[in-house]
C-alpha positions in Angstrom: 5.1 -28.9 -5.7 3.7 -25.4 -6.4 1.8 -23.8 -3.6 -0.9 -21.1 -4.0 -0.3 -18.3 -1.4 -2.4 -15.1 -1.1 -0.5 -12.3 0.5 -2.4 -9.3 1.8 -0.2 -6.6 3.2 -2.9 -3.9 3.1 -6.6 -3.6 2.6 -7.4 -3.7 -1.2 -3.7 -3.2 -2.0 -1.1 -5.8 -2.9 -3.3 -8.8 -2.4 -1.8 -10.9 -5.1 -1.9 -14.6 -5.9 1.8 -15.4 -5.7 1.4 -18.7 -7.6 0.2 -16.8 -10.7 3.5 -14.9 -10.6 5.4 -18.2 -10.7 4.4 -19.2 -14.3 7.6 -21.1 -14.6 8.9 -23.0 -17.5 9.2 -26.1 -15.3 5.6 -25.8 -14.1 4.3 -25.2 -17.6 6.3 -27.6 -19.7 6.4 -30.5 -17.1 3.2 -29.9 -15.4 1.9 -33.5 -15.3 5.1 -35.2 -16.2 7.1 -34.2 -13.1 5.7 -31.8 -10.5 2.0 -32.9 -10.6 2.5 -36.6 -11.0 0.6 -37.2 -7.7 -2.1 -34.5 -8.0 -4.1 -32.4 -10.3 -5.0 -28.7 -10.8 -8.6 -27.9 -11.6 -10.0 -24.6 -12.7 -13.2 -23.7 -10.8 -14.5 -20.5 -12.4 -17.5 -20.0 -10.0 -15.7 -21.1 -6.8 -15.9 -19.1 -3.6 -13.7 -19.1 -0.6 -15.3 -18.6 2.8 -13.9 -18.2 6.3 -16.2 -19.6 8.9 -15.5 -17.9 12.2 -16.0 -19.9 15.4 -18.4 -18.7 18.1 -16.5 -17.0 20.9 -13.6 -16.0 18.7 -10.7 -18.0 17.3 -9.3 -20.7 19.6 -5.7 -19.9 18.8 -3.4 -16.9 19.1 -1.5 -15.3 16.3 2.0 -14.1 16.9 2.2 -10.7 15.2 5.9 -11.1 14.7 5.4 -14.3 12.7 2.8 -12.6 10.5 5.1 -9.7 9.8 8.0 -12.0 9.2 6.0 -14.0 6.6 4.8 -10.9 4.8 8.4 -9.5 4.6 9.8 -12.9 3.4 7.1 -13.2 0.7 7.8 -9.7 -0.5 11.6 -10.1 -0.5 11.4 -13.4 -2.4 8.8 -12.7 -5.0 8.3 -9.0 -5.5 11.7 -7.9 -6.8 12.0 -4.1 -6.9 8.4 -3.7 -6.0 9.1 -5.1 -2.5 10.0 -1.6 -1.4 6.3 -0.6 -1.7 5.3 -3.6 0.5 7.9 -2.6 3.1 6.5 0.9 3.2 3.0 -0.5 3.8 4.1 -2.9 6.5 6.3 -0.3 8.1 9.3 -2.6 8.3 11.8 -4.2 6.0 14.3 -7.1 6.1 16.9 -4.5 7.1 15.1 -3.6 10.3 13.3 -6.9 11.1 14.8 -10.4 11.2 13.2 -12.5 8.5 15.7 -15.4 8.6 17.6 -16.8 5.6 16.0 -16.3 2.2 18.6 -18.2 0.3 16.8 -21.5 -0.1 13.6 -19.9 -1.4 15.5 -17.6 -3.8 17.4 -20.6 -5.1 14.1 -22.4 -5.6 12.7 -19.5 -7.6 15.8 -19.3 -9.7 15.8 -23.1 -10.4 12.2 -22.9 -11.5 13.0 -20.0 -13.8 10.1 -18.0 -12.5 9.0 -14.9 -14.3 9.5 -11.5 -12.7 7.0 -9.6 -10.6 6.9 -7.0 -13.3 5.7 -9.6 -15.8 2.9 -10.5 -13.3 1.8 -6.9 -13.2 2.0 -6.4 -16.9 0.3 -9.7 -18.0 -1.8 -11.0 -15.1 -2.9 -7.9 -13.3 -2.5 -5.0 -15.8 -5.3 -3.0 -14.1 -3.1 -2.7 -10.9 -2.5 0.7 -9.3 1.2 0.2 -8.8 1.9 2.5 -11.8 0.3 5.4 -9.8 3.0 4.9 -7.1 5.8 4.3 -9.6 5.1 7.7 -11.3 4.3 9.6 -8.1 5.8 13.1 -7.8 6.3 12.6 -4.1 6.1 9.8 -1.6 6.5 10.2 2.2 5.0 11.7 5.3 3.1 15.0 5.5 4.5 16.8 8.5 3.6 19.9 10.5 6.0 22.2 12.3 5.1 20.5 15.6 6.6 17.2 14.6 3.3 15.6 13.9 2.4 13.7 10.8 -0.8 13.2 8.9 -2.0 9.7 9.9 -4.8 7.8 8.2 -5.8 6.4 11.7 -7.1 3.3 9.9 -9.9 5.4 8.5 -9.5 4.8 4.8 -13.2 4.2 4.2 -15.2 6.9 2.4 -15.4 10.1 4.4 -12.8 8.7 6.8 -10.9 11.6 8.5 -7.1 11.4 8.9 -5.6 13.3 11.8 -2.2 14.7 12.8 -0.4 12.4 15.2 3.1 12.2 16.6 5.4 11.1 13.8 6.6 7.5 14.1 8.8 7.5 10.9 7.8 4.0 10.0 5.7 4.7 6.9 2.5 2.7 7.0 -0.4 4.9 8.3 1.7 8.0 7.8 2.8 7.3 4.3 1.2 9.5 1.6 1.5 9.7 -2.2 1.3 12.8 -4.4 0.4 11.4 -7.8 1.1 12.7 -11.3 -2.6 13.6 -11.4 -2.1 16.0 -8.5 -3.9 13.8 -6.0 -2.9 12.9 -2.4 -3.5 9.2 -1.8 -3.0 7.2 1.5 0.0 5.0 1.3 -2.1 2.1 2.6 -5.0 2.5 0.2 -4.2 3.6 -3.3 -7.8 3.7 -4.4 -8.7 6.6 -2.1 -7.9 10.3 -2.4 -7.7 13.2 0.0 -10.9 15.1 -0.8 -11.5 18.8 0.1 -15.0 20.2 0.2 -15.2 23.8 -1.0 -18.1 25.0 1.2 -16.4 24.3 4.5 -13.0 23.4 5.9 -13.4 19.7 6.2 -11.2 17.2 4.4 -11.5 13.4 4.2 -10.6 10.5 2.1 -12.9 9.3 -0.6 -12.8 7.1 -3.7 -10.6 8.6 -6.3 -12.6 9.8 -9.3 -9.6 11.0 -11.5 -11.4 14.2 -12.5 -9.4 16.7 -10.4 -11.8 19.2 -8.9 -12.1 18.7 -5.1 -9.4 16.1 -5.3 -6.8 18.2 -7.0 -3.9 19.6 -4.9 -1.0 21.9 -5.7 2.4 20.8 -4.3 4.2 24.1 -3.7 7.9 24.6 -3.8 8.3 24.5 0.0 6.3 21.2 0.2 3.1 22.7 1.5 -0.2 21.6 -0.1 -2.7 24.0 -1.6 -6.2 22.8 -2.4 -6.7 23.8 -6.1 -10.3 24.7 -5.8 -10.3 26.8 -2.6 -6.7 28.1 -2.8 -6.4 27.2 0.9 -3.6 25.0 2.4 -3.6 21.9 4.6 -2.8 23.0 8.1 -2.4 21.5 11.6 -3.8 23.9 14.2 -3.4 21.4 17.1 -5.7 18.8 18.6 -5.1 16.5 15.7 -7.7 18.0 13.4 -6.8 18.2 9.8 -8.3 21.3 8.1 -7.8 24.1 5.6 -6.3 27.4 6.4 -4.6 30.4 4.9 -1.4 29.5 3.0 0.2 32.4 4.9 -0.1 30.5 8.2 3.5 29.5 8.1 3.7 27.9 11.6 0.6 25.7 10.9 1.3 24.5 7.4 1.6 20.8 6.8 4.3 19.9 4.2 5.4 16.8 2.3 8.9 15.8 3.4 11.1 13.1 1.9 10.3 9.6 3.3 
């Protein structure tokens, strides 16, 4: 039996229908003959899925550890080399978190002759933003000299303001991507870019427009980040605030470091 599972490891990122990945020879060639002898698959092009929340909140508790375990297991079984991106977003990996044995599920995938996750990206979801990460010039934390890292603080909506926060070295909210387009994107939301406004010192995240301008940055040889329009650098002056400053403020400069 094939099961449809939607895995969301981050808002608007990596929410993929795993069953579409598994376009297996067995499922295709022997759809009704073997695997679906007792059931049917129907295509409902105008269907919608709703979640009706109960009054007073949900009547059950969710074990965070179980949720993390399921995310990691799904990535490890189905996502091949792309699983590393999911681990970065989750902030954990099967090397650091016990996910149990994967052998049975990997054997099932092998026996069904499932296609690769790369095939899924190329053929089912070609408009995906994974290529942006694959071709990134830099991927890791942006760190100040005070051992604080730029953190998205869960504010990846338009005009959300990241802050400098003590480094936790777990990726996730402190993971940033410097793209081949000279953009800085939050590791948990690849559709947003760090945007600098030239008429003041404020910086925030905003929808990427791909036109450079106020979203273009220069990654300097020492890892510091200069805003292309203002020629000012990203600095941490304390108090958590992220702002622009002179690129000569050596002690305050924030720099990309290896993740």
